[in-house]
C-alpha positions as CSV (number, residue, x, y, z in Angstrom):
1,M,78.0,99.3,122.9
2,S,80.7,96.7,122.7
3,K,80.5,93.8,120.3
4,K,81.2,90.3,121.6
5,S,83.7,88.4,119.5
6,T,82.3,85.4,117.7
7,T,85.6,84.2,116.5
8,S,86.5,80.8,117.7
9,K,89.9,80.3,119.3
10,S,92.0,77.2,119.1
11,V,95.5,76.1,119.9
12,T,97.4,73.0,118.6
13,Y,99.5,71.4,121.3
14,L,102.6,69.4,120.3
15,G,104.7,68.2,123.2
16,A,108.4,68.0,123.0
17,A,109.4,65.4,125.6
18,V,113.1,65.8,125.4
19,H,115.8,66.5,127.9
20,E,118.8,67.1,125.6
21,G,120.5,70.4,126.5
22,Q,118.8,70.7,129.9
23,S,120.6,70.5,133.2
24,I,117.3,70.0,135.1
25,K,116.2,66.4,135.4
26,G,112.6,65.5,134.5
27,V,111.9,68.3,131.9
28,E,110.9,65.7,129.4
29,K,107.9,64.9,131.5
30,T,106.5,68.4,131.2
31,P,104.2,67.9,128.2
32,Q,102.3,65.0,129.9
33,I,102.3,66.9,133.3
34,L,100.5,69.8,131.6
35,R,97.9,67.4,130.1
36,D,97.4,65.7,133.5
37,A,97.1,69.0,135.3
38,G,94.0,69.9,133.3
39,L,95.5,72.8,131.3
40,F,93.4,72.1,128.2
41,D,90.2,71.9,130.2
42,S,91.0,75.2,132.0
43,L,91.7,76.9,128.7
44,K,88.3,75.8,127.4
45,K,86.4,76.8,130.5
46,K,88.1,80.1,131.2
47,F,88.9,81.4,127.7
48,N,86.8,79.3,125.4
49,V,89.9,78.0,123.6
50,D,89.8,74.6,122.0
51,V,93.0,72.7,122.3
52,F,94.0,70.0,119.7
53,D,96.5,67.7,121.3
54,I,98.5,66.0,118.6
55,G,100.8,64.2,120.9
56,D,104.6,64.4,121.5
57,V,107.4,64.7,119.0
58,S,110.1,62.1,119.5
59,I,113.7,63.2,119.4
60,Q,114.5,60.0,117.5
61,S,112.2,61.2,114.6
62,L,114.3,64.4,114.1
63,P,117.1,64.5,111.6
64,K,120.5,64.0,113.1
65,E,121.8,67.4,112.1
66,I,119.0,69.1,114.1
67,V,119.7,67.1,117.3
């Protein structure tokens, strides 16, 4: 007899909308594209995973020595 897991699953999503270091144009749009494509709804429906979207980090908010 197998036991069904009652542990809730969750993921925190922090987008990094940056293109520095990338040769492919448009990579900075990926965080929003994933949101618009319904990724979070799919994770909830298919895997019962709650996604907490905390927005995007701005490259301007990072210390200069990191960038």
